[in-house]
PQR file with spaces between the fields and no chain letter, atoms N, CA, C, O and H, PARSE charges and radii, in Angstrom:
ATOM       1  N    MET     1      92.613   78.604    1.508 -0.4000 1.5000
ATOM       2  CA   MET     1      91.964   78.853    2.646 -0.0000 2.0000
ATOM       3  C    MET     1      90.670   78.217    3.235  0.5500 1.7000
ATOM       4  O    MET     1      90.525   77.833    4.395 -0.5500 1.4000
ATOM       5  N    ALA     2      89.620   78.170    2.079 -0.4000 1.5000
ATOM       6  CA   ALA     2      88.069   77.313    2.420 -0.0000 2.0000
ATOM       7  C    ALA     2      88.459   76.206    2.676  0.5500 1.7000
ATOM       8  O    ALA     2      87.800   75.677    3.571 -0.5500 1.4000
ATOM       9  H    ALA     2      89.737   78.482    1.136  0.4000 1.0000
ATOM      10  N    VAL     3      89.383   75.516    2.212 -0.4000 1.5000
ATOM      11  CA   VAL     3      89.592   73.886    2.682 -0.0000 2.0000
ATOM      12  C    VAL     3      89.973   73.826    4.062  0.5500 1.7000
ATOM      13  O    VAL     3      89.283   73.207    4.871 -0.5500 1.4000
ATOM      14  H    VAL     3      89.918   75.946    1.485  0.4000 1.0000
ATOM      15  N    GLN     4      90.914   74.364    4.355 -0.4000 1.5000
ATOM      16  CA   GLN     4      91.248   74.592    5.845 -0.0000 2.0000
ATOM      17  C    GLN     4      90.313   75.129    6.556  0.5500 1.7000
ATOM      18  O    GLN     4      90.559   75.039    7.759 -0.5500 1.4000
ATOM      19  H    GLN     4      91.475   74.868    3.697  0.4000 1.0000
ATOM      20  N    MET     5      89.521   75.554    6.356 -0.4000 1.5000
ATOM      21  CA   MET     5      88.250   75.978    7.301 -0.0000 2.0000
ATOM      22  C    MET     5      87.117   74.596    7.296  0.5500 1.7000
ATOM      23  O    MET     5      86.386   74.202    8.204 -0.5500 1.4000
ATOM      24  H    MET     5      89.321   75.627    5.379  0.4000 1.0000
ATOM      25  N    ALA     6      87.277   74.155    6.134 -0.4000 1.5000
ATOM      26  CA   ALA     6      86.065   73.217    6.104 -0.0000 2.0000
ATOM      27  C    ALA     6      86.705   72.288    7.043  0.5500 1.7000
ATOM      28  O    ALA     6      85.859   71.987    7.885 -0.5500 1.4000
ATOM      29  H    ALA     6      87.872   74.476    5.397  0.4000 1.0000
ATOM      30  N    GLY     7      87.792   71.715    7.268 -0.4000 1.5000
ATOM      31  CA   GLY     7      88.295   70.965    8.214 -0.0000 2.0000
ATOM      32  C    GLY     7      88.056   71.715    9.722  0.5500 1.7000
ATOM      33  O    GLY     7      87.724   71.052   10.705 -0.5500 1.4000
ATOM      34  H    GLY     7      88.479   71.960    6.584  0.4000 1.0000
ATOM      35  N    ARG     8      88.229   72.905    9.767 -0.4000 1.5000
ATOM      36  CA   ARG     8      87.946   73.383   11.276 -0.0000 2.0000
ATOM      37  C    ARG     8      86.366   73.411   11.203  0.5500 1.7000
ATOM      38  O    ARG     8      86.017   73.873   12.289 -0.5500 1.4000
ATOM      39  H    ARG     8      88.499   73.444    8.969  0.4000 1.0000
ATOM      40  N    GLY     9      85.514   73.205   10.625 -0.4000 1.5000
ATOM      41  CA   GLY     9      84.043   72.836   10.600 -0.0000 2.0000
ATOM      42  C    GLY     9      83.755   71.516   10.506  0.5500 1.7000
ATOM      43  O    GLY     9      82.583   71.250   10.771 -0.5500 1.4000
ATOM      44  H    GLY     9      85.798   72.829    9.742  0.4000 1.0000
ATOM      45  N    HIS    10      84.534   70.498   10.180 -0.4000 1.5000
ATOM      46  CA   HIS    10      84.474   69.047   10.362 -0.0000 2.0000
ATOM      47  C    HIS    10      84.817   69.174   11.709  0.5500 1.7000
ATOM      48  O    HIS    10      83.950   68.739   12.466 -0.5500 1.4000
ATOM      49  H    HIS    10      85.486   70.715    9.965  0.4000 1.0000
ATOM      50  N    ALA    11      85.916   69.683   12.300 -0.4000 1.5000
ATOM      51  CA   ALA    11      86.517   69.250   13.919 -0.0000 2.0000
ATOM      52  C    ALA    11      85.089   70.242   14.873  0.5500 1.7000
ATOM      53  O    ALA    11      84.576   69.780   15.892 -0.5500 1.4000
ATOM      54  H    ALA    11      86.620   70.036   11.686  0.4000 1.0000
ATOM      55  N    LEU    12      84.802   71.187   14.450 -0.4000 1.5000
ATOM      56  CA   LEU    12      83.499   71.604   15.398 -0.0000 2.0000
ATOM      57  C    LEU    12      82.133   70.628   15.434  0.5500 1.7000
ATOM      58  O    LEU    12      81.331   70.683   16.366 -0.5500 1.4000
ATOM      59  H    LEU    12      85.219   71.562   13.622  0.4000 1.0000
ATOM      60  N    GLU    13      81.980   69.698   14.249 -0.4000 1.5000
ATOM      61  CA   GLU    13      80.998   68.904   14.254 -0.0000 2.0000
ATOM      62  C    GLU    13      81.380   67.604   14.644  0.5500 1.7000
ATOM      63  O    GLU    13      80.636   66.672   14.339 -0.5500 1.4000
ATOM      64  H    GLU    13      82.631   69.653   13.492  0.4000 1.0000
ATOM      65  N    GLY    14      82.534   67.371   15.336 -0.4000 1.5000
ATOM      66  CA   GLY    14      83.015   66.134   15.964 -0.0000 2.0000
ATOM      67  C    GLY    14      83.556   65.348   14.980  0.5500 1.7000
ATOM      68  O    GLY    14      83.946   64.263   15.411 -0.5500 1.4000
ATOM      69  H    GLY    14      83.138   68.128   15.583  0.4000 1.0000
ATOM      70  N    ASP    15      83.741   65.556   13.589 -0.4000 1.5000
ATOM      71  CA   ASP    15      84.406   64.510   12.633 -0.0000 2.0000
ATOM      72  C    ASP    15      85.846   64.591   12.427  0.5500 1.7000
ATOM      73  O    ASP    15      86.373   65.413   11.677 -0.5500 1.4000
ATOM      74  H    ASP    15      83.424   66.437   13.238  0.4000 1.0000
ATOM      75  N    ALA    16      86.535   63.623   13.187 -0.4000 1.5000
ATOM      76  CA   ALA    16      87.756   64.006   13.325 -0.0000 2.0000
ATOM      77  C    ALA    16      88.716   63.442   12.050  0.5500 1.7000
ATOM      78  O    ALA    16      89.859   63.837   11.825 -0.5500 1.4000
ATOM      79  H    ALA    16      86.107   62.956   13.796  0.4000 1.0000
ATOM      80  N    ASP    17      88.020   62.478   11.312 -0.4000 1.5000
ATOM      81  CA   ASP    17      88.550   62.113   10.164 -0.0000 2.0000
ATOM      82  C    ASP    17      88.481   63.027    8.846  0.5500 1.7000
ATOM      83  O    ASP    17      89.380   63.050    8.005 -0.5500 1.4000
ATOM      84  H    ASP    17      87.091   62.157   11.494  0.4000 1.0000
ATOM      85  N    ASP    18      87.374   63.728    8.780 -0.4000 1.5000
ATOM      86  CA   ASP    18      86.993   64.844    7.837 -0.0000 2.0000
ATOM      87  C    ASP    18      87.694   65.803    8.413  0.5500 1.7000
ATOM      88  O    ASP    18      88.052   66.607    7.551 -0.5500 1.4000
ATOM      89  H    ASP    18      86.644   63.709    9.463  0.4000 1.0000
ATOM      90  N    ALA    19      88.003   66.051    9.316 -0.4000 1.5000
ATOM      91  CA   ALA    19      88.380   67.317    9.781 -0.0000 2.0000
ATOM      92  C    ALA    19      90.333   67.337    9.674  0.5500 1.7000
ATOM      93  O    ALA    19      91.033   68.325    9.453 -0.5500 1.4000
ATOM      94  H    ALA    19      87.712   65.398   10.016  0.4000 1.0000
ATOM      95  N    TYR    20      90.788   65.914    9.915 -0.4000 1.5000
ATOM      96  CA   TYR    20      92.381   66.142    9.673 -0.0000 2.0000
ATOM      97  C    TYR    20      92.604   65.673    8.007  0.5500 1.7000
ATOM      98  O    TYR    20      93.743   65.711    7.543 -0.5500 1.4000
ATOM      99  H    TYR    20      90.219   65.111   10.094  0.4000 1.0000
ATOM     100  N    ARG    21      91.545   65.273    7.229 -0.4000 1.5000
ATOM     101  CA   ARG    21      91.873   65.021    5.802 -0.0000 2.0000
ATOM     102  C    ARG    21      91.676   66.376    4.978  0.5500 1.7000
ATOM     103  O    ARG    21      92.207   66.476    3.872 -0.5500 1.4000
ATOM     104  H    ARG    21      90.619   65.242    7.606  0.4000 1.0000
ATOM     105  N    ARG    22      90.902   67.437    5.520 -0.4000 1.5000
ATOM     106  CA   ARG    22      90.794   68.516    4.776 -0.0000 2.0000
ATOM     107  C    ARG    22      92.214   69.572    5.298  0.5500 1.7000
ATOM     108  O    ARG    22      92.780   70.310    4.491 -0.5500 1.4000
ATOM     109  H    ARG    22      90.470   67.356    6.418  0.4000 1.0000
ATOM     110  N    LEU    23      92.585   69.478    6.620 -0.4000 1.5000
ATOM     111  CA   LEU    23      93.305   69.968    6.841 -0.0000 2.0000
ATOM     112  C    LEU    23      94.611   69.645    6.149  0.5500 1.7000
ATOM     113  O    LEU    23      95.282   70.588    5.729 -0.5500 1.4000
ATOM     114  H    LEU    23      92.124   68.879    7.275  0.4000 1.0000
ATOM     115  N    ASP    24      95.172   67.996    5.939 -0.4000 1.5000
ATOM     116  CA   ASP    24      96.107   67.591    5.227 -0.0000 2.0000
ATOM     117  C    ASP    24      95.781   68.113    3.730  0.5500 1.7000
ATOM     118  O    ASP    24      96.687   68.513    2.998 -0.5500 1.4000
ATOM     119  H    ASP    24      94.626   67.231    6.280  0.4000 1.0000
ATOM     120  N    GLU    25      94.580   68.086    3.371 -0.4000 1.5000
ATOM     121  CA   GLU    25      94.337   68.326    1.793 -0.0000 2.0000
ATOM     122  C    GLU    25      95.106   70.051    1.594  0.5500 1.7000
ATOM     123  O    GLU    25      96.013   70.373    0.827 -0.5500 1.4000
ATOM     124  H    GLU    25      93.844   67.762    3.966  0.4000 1.0000
ATOM     125  N    ALA    26      94.393   70.864    2.528 -0.4000 1.5000
ATOM     126  CA   ALA    26      94.725   72.173    2.633 -0.0000 2.0000
ATOM     127  C    ALA    26      96.132   72.302    2.511  0.5500 1.7000
ATOM     128  O    ALA    26      96.555   73.015    1.601 -0.5500 1.4000
ATOM     129  H    ALA    26      93.656   70.602    3.151  0.4000 1.0000
ATOM     130  N    GLN    27      96.921   71.741    3.261 -0.4000 1.5000
ATOM     131  CA   GLN    27      98.496   71.716    3.664 -0.0000 2.0000
ATOM     132  C    GLN    27      99.255   71.344    2.204  0.5500 1.7000
ATOM     133  O    GLN    27     100.148   71.992    1.659 -0.5500 1.4000
ATOM     134  H    GLN    27      96.578   71.161    4.000  0.4000 1.0000
ATOM     135  N    GLN    28      98.776   70.403    1.858 -0.4000 1.5000
ATOM     136  CA   GLN    28      98.969   69.698    0.194 -0.0000 2.0000
ATOM     137  C    GLN    28      98.982   70.848   -0.630  0.5500 1.7000
ATOM     138  O    GLN    28     100.015   71.408   -0.998 -0.5500 1.4000
ATOM     139  H    GLN    28      98.051   69.877    2.301  0.4000 1.0000
ATOM     140  N    ILE    29      97.825   71.200   -0.918 -0.4000 1.5000
ATOM     141  CA   ILE    29      97.290   72.328   -1.931 -0.0000 2.0000
ATOM     142  C    ILE    29      98.433   73.541   -1.806  0.5500 1.7000
ATOM     143  O    ILE    29      98.932   73.957   -2.851 -0.5500 1.4000
ATOM     144  H    ILE    29      96.986   70.745   -0.619  0.4000 1.0000
ATOM     145  N    ILE    30      98.792   74.032   -0.694 -0.4000 1.5000
ATOM     146  CA   ILE    30      99.679   75.350   -0.395 -0.0000 2.0000
ATOM     147  C    ILE    30     101.169   74.792   -0.881  0.5500 1.7000
ATOM     148  O    ILE    30     102.038   75.348   -1.553 -0.5500 1.4000
ATOM     149  H    ILE    30      98.388   73.693    0.155  0.4000 1.0000
ATOM     150  N    ALA    31     101.120   73.571   -0.321 -0.4000 1.5000
ATOM     151  CA   ALA    31     102.659   73.134   -0.731 -0.0000 2.0000
ATOM     152  C    ALA    31     103.238   72.965   -1.830  0.5500 1.7000
ATOM     153  O    ALA    31     104.443   72.992   -2.081 -0.5500 1.4000
ATOM     154  H    ALA    31     100.414   73.120    0.224  0.4000 1.0000
ATOM     155  N    THR    32     101.910   72.698   -2.837 -0.4000 1.5000
ATOM     156  CA   THR    32     102.402   72.257   -4.214 -0.0000 2.0000
ATOM     157  C    THR    32     102.004   73.440   -5.185  0.5500 1.7000
ATOM     158  O    THR    32     102.303   73.421   -6.379 -0.5500 1.4000
ATOM     159  H    THR    32     100.931   72.676   -2.633  0.4000 1.0000
ATOM     160  N    ALA    33     101.204   74.625   -4.494 -0.4000 1.5000
ATOM     161  CA   ALA    33     100.963   75.663   -5.480 -0.0000 2.0000
ATOM     162  C    ALA    33     101.832   76.623   -6.298  0.5500 1.7000
ATOM     163  O    ALA    33     102.729   77.099   -5.603 -0.5500 1.4000
ATOM     164  H    ALA    33     100.961   74.641   -3.524  0.4000 1.0000
ATOM     165  N    SER    34     101.834   76.948   -7.261 -0.4000 1.5000
ATOM     166  CA   SER    34     102.826   77.414   -8.118 -0.0000 2.0000
ATOM     167  C    SER    34     102.431   78.966   -8.196  0.5500 1.7000
ATOM     168  O    SER    34     103.248   79.811   -8.561 -0.5500 1.4000
ATOM     169  H    SER    34     101.105   76.561   -7.826  0.4000 1.0000
ATOM     170  N    ASP    35     101.421   79.204   -7.912 -0.4000 1.5000
ATOM     171  CA   ASP    35     100.505   80.595   -8.260 -0.0000 2.0000
ATOM     172  C    ASP    35      99.932   81.007   -7.048  0.5500 1.7000
ATOM     173  O    ASP    35      98.772   81.365   -7.256 -0.5500 1.4000
ATOM     174  H    ASP    35     100.757   78.518   -7.616  0.4000 1.0000
ATOM     175  N    ALA    36     100.250   81.106   -5.886 -0.4000 1.5000
ATOM     176  CA   ALA    36      99.905   81.248   -4.778 -0.0000 2.0000
ATOM     177  C    ALA    36      99.897   82.717   -4.770  0.5500 1.7000
ATOM     178  O    ALA    36     100.921   83.230   -5.220 -0.5500 1.4000
ATOM     179  H    ALA    36     101.192   80.815   -5.717  0.4000 1.0000
ATOM     180  N    PRO    37      98.938   83.539   -4.344 -0.5600 1.5000
ATOM     181  CA   PRO    37      99.255   84.879   -3.953  0.2800 2.0000
ATOM     182  C    PRO    37      99.848   85.260   -2.619  0.5500 1.7000
ATOM     183  O    PRO    37      99.388   84.779   -1.584 -0.5500 1.4000
ATOM     184  N    PRO    38     101.000   86.233   -2.612 -0.5600 1.5000
ATOM     185  CA   PRO    38     101.760   86.783   -1.687  0.2800 2.0000
ATOM     186  C    PRO    38     100.973   86.461   -0.509  0.5500 1.7000
ATOM     187  O    PRO    38     101.237   85.484    0.192 -0.5500 1.4000
ATOM     188  N    TRP    39      99.841   87.399   -0.232 -0.4000 1.5000
ATOM     189  CA   TRP    39      99.464   87.093    1.276 -0.0000 2.0000
ATOM     190  C    TRP    39      99.046   85.906    1.769  0.5500 1.7000
ATOM     191  O    TRP    39      98.242   85.886    2.701 -0.5500 1.4000
ATOM     192  H    TRP    39      99.626   88.192   -0.802  0.4000 1.0000
ATOM     193  N    LEU    40      99.619   84.560    1.114 -0.4000 1.5000
ATOM     194  CA   LEU    40      99.331   83.360    1.647 -0.0000 2.0000
ATOM     195  C    LEU    40     100.697   82.883    2.174  0.5500 1.7000
ATOM     196  O    LEU    40     101.070   81.716    2.050 -0.5500 1.4000
ATOM     197  H    LEU    40     100.273   84.576    0.357  0.4000 1.0000
ATOM     198  N    TYR    41     101.379   83.791    2.733 -0.4000 1.5000
ATOM     199  CA   TYR    41     102.717   83.586    2.560 -0.0000 2.0000
ATOM     200  C    TYR    41     102.964   82.762    4.203  0.5500 1.7000
ATOM     201  O    TYR    41     103.897   82.002    4.463 -0.5500 1.4000
ATOM     202  H    TYR    41     101.076   84.738    2.834  0.4000 1.0000
ATOM     203  N    PHE    42     102.046   83.102    4.982 -0.4000 1.5000
ATOM     204  CA   PHE    42     102.065   82.319    6.138 -0.0000 2.0000
ATOM     205  C    PHE    42     101.506   81.116    6.496  0.5500 1.7000
ATOM     206  O    PHE    42     101.651   80.658    7.629 -0.5500 1.4000
ATOM     207  H    PHE    42     101.289   83.719    4.770  0.4000 1.0000
ATOM     208  N    TYR    43     100.862   80.547    5.612 -0.4000 1.5000
ATOM     209  CA   TYR    43     100.390   79.407    5.410 -0.0000 2.0000
ATOM     210  C    TYR    43     101.617   78.565    5.240  0.5500 1.7000
ATOM     211  O    TYR    43     102.122   78.413    4.128 -0.5500 1.4000
ATOM     212  H    TYR    43     100.744   80.919    4.691  0.4000 1.0000
ATOM     213  N    GLY    44     102.149   77.964    6.427 -0.4000 1.5000
ATOM     214  CA   GLY    44     103.562   76.875    6.414 -0.0000 2.0000
ATOM     215  C    GLY    44     102.919   75.925    7.510  0.5500 1.7000
ATOM     216  O    GLY    44     101.761   75.644    7.819 -0.5500 1.4000
ATOM     217  H    GLY    44     101.738   78.088    7.330  0.4000 1.0000
ATOM     218  N    GLU    45     104.237   75.535    7.984 -0.4000 1.5000
ATOM     219  CA   GLU    45     104.235   74.243    8.876 -0.0000 2.0000
ATOM     220  C    GLU    45     103.721   74.678   10.391  0.5500 1.7000
ATOM     221  O    GLU    45     103.311   73.855   11.209 -0.5500 1.4000
ATOM     222  H    GLU    45     105.177   75.763    7.733  0.4000 1.0000
ATOM     223  N    SER    46     103.833   76.493   10.701 -0.4000 1.5000
ATOM     224  CA   SER    46     103.703   76.310   12.146 -0.0000 2.0000
ATOM     225  C    SER    46     101.731   76.818   11.774  0.5500 1.7000
ATOM     226  O    SER    46     100.927   76.480   12.642 -0.5500 1.4000
ATOM     227  H    SER    46     104.166   77.162   10.037  0.4000 1.0000
ATOM     228  N    TRP    47     101.323   77.390   10.826 -0.4000 1.5000
ATOM     229  CA   TRP    47      99.996   77.572   10.575 -0.0000 2.0000
ATOM     230  C    TRP    47      99.067   76.268   10.489  0.5500 1.7000
ATOM     231  O    TRP    47      97.878   76.226   10.805 -0.5500 1.4000
ATOM     232  H    TRP    47     101.977   77.665   10.121  0.4000 1.0000
ATOM     233  N    PHE    48      99.850   75.207    9.995 -0.4000 1.5000
ATOM     234  CA   PHE    48      99.077   74.171    9.695 -0.0000 2.0000
ATOM     235  C    PHE    48      99.101   73.285   11.406  0.5500 1.7000
ATOM     236  O    PHE    48      98.252   72.480   11.789 -0.5500 1.4000
ATOM     237  H    PHE    48     100.816   75.241    9.738  0.4000 1.0000
ATOM     238  N    ALA    49     100.143   73.677   12.064 -0.4000 1.5000
ATOM     239  CA   ALA    49     100.046   72.806   13.167 -0.0000 2.0000
ATOM     240  C    ALA    49      98.706   73.300   14.265  0.5500 1.7000
ATOM     241  O    ALA    49      97.860   72.742   14.963 -0.5500 1.4000
ATOM     242  H    ALA    49     100.833   74.331   11.753  0.4000 1.0000
ATOM     243  N    ALA    50      99.135   74.723   13.906 -0.4000 1.5000
ATOM     244  CA   ALA    50      97.968   75.362   14.922 -0.0000 2.0000
ATOM     245  C    ALA    50      96.709   75.138   14.398  0.5500 1.7000
ATOM     246  O    ALA    50      95.902   74.977   15.313 -0.5500 1.4000
ATOM     247  H    ALA    50      99.823   75.176   13.339  0.4000 1.0000
ATOM     248  N    GLN    51      96.137   75.050   13.145 -0.4000 1.5000
ATOM     249  CA   GLN    51      94.833   74.403   13.088 -0.0000 2.0000
ATOM     250  C    GLN    51      94.718   73.108   13.446  0.5500 1.7000
ATOM     251  O    GLN    51      93.620   72.760   13.881 -0.5500 1.4000
ATOM     252  H    GLN    51      96.792   75.181   12.401  0.4000 1.0000
ATOM     253  N    ARG    52      95.803   72.103   13.352 -0.4000 1.5000
ATOM     254  CA   ARG    52      95.415   71.125   13.812 -0.0000 2.0000
ATOM     255  C    ARG    52      95.169   70.830   15.368  0.5500 1.7000
ATOM     256  O    ARG    52      94.567   69.908   15.918 -0.5500 1.4000
ATOM     257  H    ARG    52      96.695   72.386   12.998  0.4000 1.0000
ATOM     258  N    GLY    53      95.975   72.147   15.973 -0.4000 1.5000
ATOM     259  CA   GLY    53      95.790   71.948   17.713 -0.0000 2.0000
ATOM     260  C    GLY    53      94.477   72.588   17.925  0.5500 1.7000
ATOM     261  O    GLY    53      93.724   72.306   18.857 -0.5500 1.4000
ATOM     262  H    GLY    53      96.464   72.896   15.526  0.4000 1.0000
ATOM     263  N    MET    54      94.250   73.446   17.028 -0.4000 1.5000
ATOM     264  CA   MET    54      92.594   74.162   17.244 -0.0000 2.0000
ATOM     265  C    MET    54      91.665   72.884   16.891  0.5500 1.7000
ATOM     266  O    MET    54      90.935   72.738   17.871 -0.5500 1.4000
ATOM     267  H    MET    54      94.862   73.675   16.271  0.4000 1.0000
ATOM     268  N    ALA    55      91.440   72.128   16.152 -0.4000 1.5000
ATOM     269  CA   ALA    55      90.637   71.053   15.442 -0.0000 2.0000
ATOM     270  C    ALA    55      90.974   70.054   16.731  0.5500 1.7000
ATOM     271  O    ALA    55      89.914   69.543   17.093 -0.5500 1.4000
ATOM     272  H    ALA    55      92.033   72.247   15.356  0.4000 1.0000
ATOM     273  N    ASP    56      92.127   69.591   17.571 -0.4000 1.5000
ATOM     274  CA   ASP    56      91.690   69.188   18.766 -0.0000 2.0000
ATOM     275  C    ASP    56      91.105   69.423   19.663  0.5500 1.7000
ATOM     276  O    ASP    56      90.472   68.692   20.425 -0.5500 1.4000
ATOM     277  H    ASP    56      92.988   70.006   17.277  0.4000 1.0000
ATOM     278  N    LEU    57      91.348   70.986   19.642 -0.4000 1.5000
ATOM     279  CA   LEU    57      90.648   71.128   21.218 -0.0000 2.0000
ATOM     280  C    LEU    57      89.156   71.376   20.565  0.5500 1.7000
ATOM     281  O    LEU    57      88.235   71.505   21.372 -0.5500 1.4000
ATOM     282  H    LEU    57      91.862   71.580   19.024  0.4000 1.0000
ATOM     283  N    HIS    58      88.946   71.429   19.587 -0.4000 1.5000
ATOM     284  CA   HIS    58      87.104   71.364   18.993 -0.0000 2.0000
ATOM     285  C    HIS    58      86.633   70.095   18.889  0.5500 1.7000
ATOM     286  O    HIS    58      85.444   69.877   18.657 -0.5500 1.4000
ATOM     287  H    HIS    58      89.693   71.324   18.931  0.4000 1.0000
ATOM     288  N    LEU    59      87.578   69.083   19.061 -0.4000 1.5000
ATOM     289  CA   LEU    59      87.056   67.529   18.469 -0.0000 2.0000
ATOM     290  C    LEU    59      86.940   67.232   20.171  0.5500 1.7000
ATOM     291  O    LEU    59      86.061   66.394   20.376 -0.5500 1.4000
ATOM     292  H    LEU    59      88.544   69.260   19.249  0.4000 1.0000
ATOM     293  N    ARG    60      87.566   67.680   21.365 -0.4000 1.5000
ATOM     294  CA   ARG    60      87.680   67.206   22.398 -0.0000 2.0000
ATOM     295  C    ARG    60      86.774   67.808   23.362  0.5500 1.7000
ATOM     296  O    ARG    60      86.617   67.284   24.465 -0.5500 1.4000
ATOM     297  H    ARG    60      88.280   68.361   21.199  0.4000 1.0000
ATOM     298  N    GLY    61      86.082   69.020   22.977 -0.4000 1.5000
ATOM     299  CA   GLY    61      85.223   69.854   23.457 -0.0000 2.0000
ATOM     300  C    GLY    61      85.735   71.018   24.188  0.5500 1.7000
ATOM     301  O    GLY    61      84.980   71.653   24.925 -0.5500 1.4000
ATOM     302  H    GLY    61      86.210   69.446   22.081  0.4000 1.0000
ATOM     303  N    GLY    62      87.087   71.372   24.019 -0.4000 1.5000
ATOM     304  CA   GLY    62      87.595   72.296   24.708 -0.0000 2.0000
ATOM     305  C    GLY    62      87.310   73.540   24.302  0.5500 1.7000
ATOM     306  O    GLY    62      87.897   74.462   24.868 -0.5500 1.4000
ATOM     307  H    GLY    62      87.699   70.856   23.421  0.4000 1.0000
ATOM     308  N    VAL    63      86.361   73.835   23.248 -0.4000 1.5000
ATOM     309  CA   VAL    63      86.333   75.062   22.561 -0.0000 2.0000
ATOM     310  C    VAL    63      84.896   74.897   21.937  0.5500 1.7000
ATOM     311  O    VAL    63      84.706   74.163   20.967 -0.5500 1.4000
ATOM     312  H    VAL    63      85.884   73.086   22.787  0.4000 1.0000
ATOM     313  N    GLN    64      84.060   75.500   22.447 -0.4000 1.5000
ATOM     314  CA   GLN    64      82.637   75.637   22.145 -0.0000 2.0000
ATOM     315  C    GLN    64      82.305   76.632   21.124  0.5500 1.7000
ATOM     316  O    GLN    64      82.860   77.730   21.174 -0.5500 1.4000
ATOM     317  H    GLN    64      84.214   76.096   23.235  0.4000 1.0000
ATOM     318  N    PRO    65      81.411   76.351   20.149 -0.5600 1.5000
ATOM     319  CA   PRO    65      81.253   77.342   19.020  0.2800 2.0000
ATOM     320  C    PRO    65      80.305   78.250   19.743  0.5500 1.7000
ATOM     321  O    PRO    65      79.784   77.747   20.738 -0.5500 1.4000
ATOM     322  N    ARG    66      79.985   79.436   19.462 -0.4000 1.5000
ATOM     323  CA   ARG    66      79.371   80.479   20.025 -0.0000 2.0000
ATOM     324  C    ARG    66      77.628   80.283   19.490  0.5500 1.7000
ATOM     325  O    ARG    66      76.778   81.099   19.846 -0.5500 1.4000
ATOM     326  H    ARG    66      80.408   79.845   18.653  0.4000 1.0000
């Protein structure tokens, strides 16, 4: 969860390379985790697609931080 939030933070800062790298890293961690807690069940393809979409918005300036 922290890695994907770091990706979002990089997007807010305008750093696309690090944003998408961290989102990819987070998705890989979840995909290969053998001991993920049950409450992470929603961290699948659709979750990461949504996170990449939010990063896209941040990087294009469509969503401004408060």
